[in-house]
Each structure stands twice: as C-alpha cells, then as structure tokens.
N, C-alpha and C positions, 0 to 999 in steps of 0.2 A: 358677621361676625367670635369675635371670643366671649367665651366667660368660663370667672377657673372652679377647676374640679379634682380633684383628688383621684392618682389616678396611680396605688402605687405598684413597684416594678412588680413584673407578668413576670410568671415562670411558661418558659414554651408550653404549649400546644396546650394548657391551661385557656379556660376562654373569660377574661377579663370580663370588667365588670363594663360595662356601656354608659361613661359619661354623657355625652354630647354626641347628637347629631347638625350637621352642616344640612342642610334643604332646600335643596333650588327645585324650588314650585315653580318654576318662569321662568328661561333663557334670555325672554323680552330684558329692553333695558329706552330708555327715555338719554339717555343720553353711550357715550362709544370713549369709554377708557381708554388713555392709551398704556397701561400695563392691565386691562380687567384679561381673567383667571381665562371665563368662556369666550372670552373675543363678543360680545355679546353684539346685538343690532336689536332694533325697532320690533324687527319677531315680522309675524305672531308663527315660534317654531312647530311642528311637527309634531303628533306620538306624542307631546305633554305628558302626567299623569294625570284623566280622568276626578272632576270629583271624586265617586263610588270609591276611585283608586290611593287616592291620596284619605280618607278617614278610611281605609283598608289600614292601611297603615303604617292609619296612628292606632290602630287596633292593635296590629300585631303586633308593635312594638309598646305599646304596656305589656303583652301579654305578659314578659318578662322581662325589659326594664322600665327605668323613671328619666331617661333622659334632659337636658331640659333639650327643648328643639330649637335649630334655631332657620327663621322664615328668612333667606334667601333665592337671591337672582342670578347674573339676573338685576331686574330690579323688583320683588314680591311685589312690590306695589300696583303694579300693573299688571296678576291676576287679577277676578275679578271675585271667588271666594276664597281672599286669601282670611278674610273672620273672621268665615268660616270656622275652615284652616285652624284657626289661633285658637275663634272657642272646641273649637269638639277638640280642640289637647288637651285648653287651663281645663274640661270639664272633667278629660280625665288624671288630670291629677300631674298632666305636664306642667314643669317650670317651659313657656314657649316667650321667644323672643323676635324678634325680628333687625335687619342688616338692610338698610333702606341709604336712597344716597341725599333724601328729602324735600328732592328737589317738589315732587307731586304728595304732599303731604299737606292740608287743609286744616282752618278746626272740627272741618265736618268729618276724615281722613280720619285724625289726631283721637278722636272721642271716640271714631267704632275701635280706633288702637284702642285705649284702655279698657271697653266696652267690653271687647273681644279676649281678656284676660294680661295681653301685652306687659309682663315684666321689666320691657329693656326691648329698647330700639339705641341702632349705633348708624355712624352720619360717619360718613370715607371723605374729608377734611385732609388735600395735600399740597395744597398750599400759604401763607402766610395770607394775601387777594385776589378778588378776585384777580388780577391777574396772570397769577402762578396758579393758583387752583383752577382754576378753566383753560391755561393751559392742558395741562395734563388729563383732566375729564373731555378737552376739545367739543366745550357748546359755547356759549356766552351766555351770563348769566348765570350760565351752576353755581358759581360762587353763595353767590347772594340766596337764590334760593333750598341751599345749605341748610341757611343761616337761619335762614326764618324759617320754616323747618324744625329745627332745633327751637327757636321761638314761642312757637305750639306747643309743641310739645310740652318747654322751662311753664307754659301756662297750666297747661293743660294735666303739670302732678308727673309727667312719663316720666323714669331715667332716663338718661345717655347718654354715648361716651361714644370721643372723637376712637377714628381711626386715622392712623396714618401710614401708609404705603412709603420708605422711606426708598432716592432713590435719590444719583448725583442733582437728579432737576429737585432736591427741593431737600440736598441731606445743610444745609450750608442759611436752615430755614425752620429750625429742629424747635431751640426758643420761643421764638415766637408762634409757632404752630403750640407748645404746648401755652400760650400767655394765654393765649385763642380759647382751649377749650378753658380753663379757669377760669377769663372773663363769660364764655357763657352757661358756666355753672352744669359744662362733667363732671356727673361722678366716675366719670376714669375716662381712663389712656392707653389706648393700645397700638404697639407698634407694628409693622409689618415691613419685615423688611421683603421685599424683590424677587422674587421667584420665577420665569418669564418661563412660560405660557401661557396660549393662550396672544395676545394680542402682545403678550411681554415681553412675545418671543427676540419680538424690534426692540425692545430697548434692551439688550443685554450689554449694551453698549454704556447704558447708565447707572448699572448695576455698580453698587456700593463694592472698593475692593475689602476683599477679607483685612488688610490694616484701620479703613472706614468701621467697618463692622466691627471689632472690637473696641474702636473709641465711642464710637454706638453709641453699644449698650453699657459699653466703664459710665459715659456720660446720661443714660437709662438712668444708672443704681444713684445715684449722684441725684437726680430725681425724686429717685425713691426718699429719697433721705426728705425733700421743706418741704413737700405736699403730703395736706391729709387726699390725695386721691385714689384710684385705684390705679394698680399699672402695671402693663402686661407687655409682654412681645411675646411676635406671633413672625411661625414662619420664621425664629431664631432662638435655635433649641445649648442655643455655645449662652446662652443667657440666663441658662440654671447656671452650667459651669459658672461664672462671671458671679454670681453673687454668692458662691461657694470661696475664689476663692476671695477674692473682697468679706465678704463677712470672719476670715480666716482672717484677716491682717488690722480688719479693725476691734478682732477677739466677740464681735458675737456672734449667736449658737444661730442656729438655720429654724429657726421655729415656725411657729404659726402665730407667735407670738410678733416677729420680729420680721415675716416674710410672708404676713399668710399662703396664699395656700399654693406659691411658689415654690413655698417651702417642702411640697409634697407631693406633686408635681411632676411628667417630666419636661423637659421637651418637646423632645420628636411622640406629639401624642395617634396618630395615622395609621390605625387595626387596634391599635392600644386598649384605648380608649374614646377615639374615638373618633367616627366616621363619617360622609360624607355621600347620602345620596345622587345623582340624581337628575335632570330635571323628563327624563326617558326611562330614572327609575332605580339607575346605573350602580351598587358601590362602586365606591370603590374610597385607600385607605385620606385621603383629605377632597378637597376639590382640583389642588393644584397635581396630583397624585394621577393622572389618568388608565390608570389601571383594571379591566373588569374584574369583577372581584363574583359578580353576578349582577340579574338585574331582580331586585320583586317582582317584580308582576310574574316569572319565571318560576318561581326561592323562595319561600317562607324564611322572612329574613332574619332571626334567630338561627338558620343554616345558614350561609350567608355569614354570621356575626361569628358566627361556633367552627366553623372548618373553611373558609373561605383558604388556599394555602399561601395566598398573598398574607393576608392577615397573619396567621399567625409563622412565617418567617419571621411578619416585623413584629413579632412578640419574643423574639428570640433571640437578645443580642449578643450569644456566642455564634453566631450567622455570618456579624456584622464585620466588613471587610477595612479593606487598610487600616492606616489608623485608627477609625473608627470603633475594631475592633479588638486595640490594644490597650486603647485611652484610658484609665481610671475614669474620666467620667461620665461613661460610654452609662452607663443607667439611668443618670440625672442627664442626659443629655441627647445624646443620642445622636446623633447630625439631619440633617435635615434628606430625609430621603425622598423628596420629588429633587429639592436639586440634583442630588449622586442624580440619580433614575438622567437628571435632561444634560447632564451632563458624561454623562459612561452610559446608557441603558442598561443599566446594576442599581435595582434600587437598595441595595445592601454592599453599594461601593458606599466609601471616604465622601463625605462632602469635602464638597470638593471648597468653599467658600470659609474654611477655618483656619486662623493664623495658627494655633496651636498645638502644640506640638506635646502629647503623648508620652511623658514621665512612665511611666507603667508598661512591659511587656510581658507581667503574671496580665493572662488576660481572668484570675479569679481576686484580683487585684479593681475594687474599686470603691469613689467616691459620690459612692452611694447619697451624704449629709443624713 
C-alpha cells in the first residue's frame, strides 16, 4: 500500500526525513499470487520479529521520525499480534495503515482495525471479475472474498484504496477495474507496474512494454482529470515526468492545488523518504530491491537510515548511470532502481523500461517542477 508523502530533492550525504515505512510484519499468506514480491506462502516462516522486538522497533522509529507505517506481508492479518502493533504505533503518534488481500476480513477483524487506530487499508484487485482476479491470485473465491472485505470496511467507516498491479494479463481491463473501484467506494486508486522479483520473475513475459507503460501512465493522468478521488502510481516513477509533460501542454502549473502531493514527491523514493523492513528485520530501499542495508536486530534503525552506503548512493542522483544520469527529469523521476537492479545487477543503472529519451546532456539541468 502506498500513501503520498512529501519528499523534496535530497542532497548527497544528507540524511533525509523518513516519510514512510512498509513493514513486512509476516511473510505468511493465505494466497499464492503469481506476481508476489515475497513468493509468500502459508508459512509459518522462521525468525520473524517477536512482539517484543516489534514494539522495540516502533520505539526506535519514533525516536527520530514520524513516518506512515504500512503493516504489510504476506498477509498481515495472519500475524496474531497485528492489532497490538497497530495500537502501539497509534499511541506513539504514528499514522498506521494496513495492506491486506481482504479475504480474511470479518466484521470482528474490521472492528479491531478501527479500534487499533488503523486509518486506511488497501486491498488489491487485479482483474475486473472473479475469472481474471482469481487466476492472478491462484485461489478460487479470492475476488469475492476481497469484495466482501471491502463491504465490511465500508460498513465500519474504514477508508480503503484499491491497488492494482498492471501486467499484460489485465492491461485491457484498467477502465473496468477503475469503475469497480469507484462503484465500491474506494477513496483512492493506486496502480503498480510489475517489478519482476519473487514469483514475479516468472511473469517477466507479462511485463508490459515501455511503450505500453507510457500509454498507461498517460491514461492514468487522464483519469486524474475526471474523477474526484486520489490517484497514485507506484513503481512507476516515470509518472512524475508524465505529469510535468502533460501539465505543460495543458498550461497547468504543477502545484499541490493541481496535482496534490504528486507535485512535491519524487518518483522512486527508495532510500530517500521510504524504507522497507522485512519480517526478519532486514532494512531495504523497497520491497522489490532486496539489498541488505542492515538489520534492526544488530544495528539501531536510525543508524541504518543515516549511514547505509546503499541508501546514500540512492540519494545522490549524480551517481545514476546511463540515460537516467543525464535526464532532465532525474530529480523528479529517478527511474525504478529495483528494475535497474533486476535487469543489470546494478541499482544505479538506467531504468530499462523507460521509453523517454532525455533532451538534456547537461547534468546540472533539471525539470524538477
């Protein structure tokens, strides 16, 4: 689940403000989705952070920052103390949100979400109907289970967003999925462009082409113009370039008033304003970029955030290579570092799924918007 947050351009070797953490509180999951970053299965998984360790991590986090905390998995509802963690974070003044597939939600669990202070949930819908969604999720009944979970959330007054991972399998269903999200009362629609990690590596042939990527982001921009709900593109940093290109053509300023927090965020936030923490305590730039930046069991988290060489590299756009290194949009886009790493083994390489050819050859130029 994503939540928009401020992230200004970061100076090399300066520690940026941590705005969001995706925390994989468990890797266990009741589904077996074909695109799963974690290749999650039912579990249990060994060596997950204990309740005591998890509460200590929250204490460590609030000692130096107040990020949004995304409780994710796997399926976070499969962790027995999930609501204790949510309540503890809420009491510490953190905005706690939860990413779920929705199929384990009941009136009771939904009530516990609200009581623990969870402010929003995300539920993934990856097909326009049961036939397409369940094929993606590899469990019959997953579609109806997710929709039922959304009904429980709506009845409880718990805001929810729809997340959709875009592949060739559902590229032609985007209008239908958007209509479904509007019909069920979602407050936001977040699209994710497939990153081929975990089981997603087996879907490499289902990745949309750079050209379709570009068309999809322009389609997304058009929807933003027509519907009064939040739209956000994740693992799609090029969208921040598209916004500025389209806005210039439309004669619109790129401001908070016209584009919300997209006007002041960077496309790839891994290591800049965002961090992922695995079920065993490993800190990473994001869930798709599985690079060990330090483990919270051995090193205080604030030290990892400030001192990890990988994080420091990602904060310095001057180190980006290939066309990302000379692109005039590098400060607002940055390319997907996880895709670059999967394609080349180098997380500073150019984004392999970008059709844009930079106009700038001057590294000091920037269309930072």
